[in-house]
N, C-alpha and C positions, 0 to 999 in steps of 0.2 A: 344425304350424301356427306362423306366425309372428306374435308380439305386438308390436305396434308401442307402443312407450313414449311417451305424449304428455305426460308429466309437464313442466311448463316449468322452466326453469333458476332461476328465483327460488324456485320451491317447493324443487328439489333443493339450493338453496343454503342454505335455512332448514333442511332435514333435516341437511345436513351439519353446519351450526353447531351443531345438537342433539347432534351425536356420531354421525350415521349413516355407517358407512364405505362403505355400499353407493351411498349419495348421491354421495358423494366420488369413486367408481369411476364413477358414470354420468356426472358431470361431466366427467371426465377423458376418457372415451370419446367423448362428445358434441364435445369442443372440441380433442381430441389433433389432427386433420387441419389445423384451420385454425391450430392452434399450430405446428405443423411448418412450414405454408408461410408463416407470418409470420416464424417465426426464421430461415429461408432469407433473409430480407433482410438480415440483420445477421450472420451466419455460414453459412459454406457446409458446414461438418463437421455432417452430420446427427447423429452420436454426440453430438457437444457440444449440440446442440440437444435431443437426446432426454433427455441428462443434467439439462440445465436445465428441461424440462418436468417430469421426476420431482420435481426440488428444488421447482418451484413448489407442486405438490400436496403434498408432504411439508411445506413452510413453512406451507401453508394448514392442513394438519391440525393442525399444532403451535400455530396460533395462531388457532384458528377461532372460540374463545370470545371473543375481542376484536375481531373484525371486522364491519363493518357489515353490514347487510341490503342485498341487491342486487336490483334489478329484473331481469327478464329480459333487456333491453336492455344491462343493466350488467356481466353475467357474464363476458361473453367480453372486452370491452374491459380489464377488471380483468386477468384472467389473462394478456393480451398484454402488458400494462404490466409485472407481475411478470415475466415470461419477457424482457423487453427488458432490465430492470434486470439481472437475473442474467446475461444473454449479455454485457451490458456489464462487470459486475464481473469474469466470467471472461477478458475479453478484457484488462481493465488487469492482473489478476493475471499472465496469460502474458506480456504486456509486461514487467512488474517482474521475473518470472523470468528472462527471456532477458536483461534489462540486468545482473542480478545475475550470471548465469552469464559474461557478456561481461567485467565488471568483474573476477571470479574469475580468469579465463584471462590476463590482463594485469597481475594484482596483482603477480606476481612479477618483472616487468620494469619495473614503473614506478619503483621505488626502488632497484634495483641499479645505481647509477651509480659507476663506477670512474673515479678521476682518474689522468691519466698522472705519469710521474716529472716531468714538466716543471711541470705544474699544481700538483705537491705542493712543488716548489721554490719556485716563484712565491708560494705561500700562505706558506711558511716566511719568506720574506724580506719579505713583507707584515706578518707578525706581528713580526719583528725590528724593522722601521722604527717601527711602532705602539709598541712597548715603548720604544725609542730616544727618540721623539718625547715619551710620557709622563714619561720620566725629565728630559729637557730642562724641559717645564713643571713638573715637581715641584721642579727647581733653580732656577727663576725665583721661587718662592713666598718671601714674606718670611720671615725668621727667625722662630722662636716667640718670643713674649713671655715675661717672667719670671713671668707668671700660669699657675699649674696649671689644667688642664681638668678636674680631678676635682672633685666636688661637696664642700664642705666644708673645703678646704684651700686657701683663698684663691682660689678660680677660681668656677665657675658656681655659682651657690646655687639 
């Protein structure tokens, strides 16, 4: 004999908030198909959707005492919003991981720049020219005055 459960979602929600794991299981069973269908709007991987649905109910259980009371018409939209958020979070995480792996793949090639002998010779000539220019400017400075630059000996006080 099949017994049809006529308990509404609001009552199950209240029972679940009071710590009844059977009520949580019934909420999951009742809403699972709708959540799968809703999840396929955001992700084609059914395994990802199933994982996120499981995470939704684990998260619900862990924070059940801080949740608001819901009416029957609010339960499914609330679950859908949680699922959508988790799927989005998973998508962003997957993108970040793929970007990190791409960066790691090219990390070795980005900064390994080797210069030719000609480039090194040009750089050495530029350094020499700069040193000569600095020496010329130094020679153009006026000669030091008779005052000492050390404090306390007739110089800066």
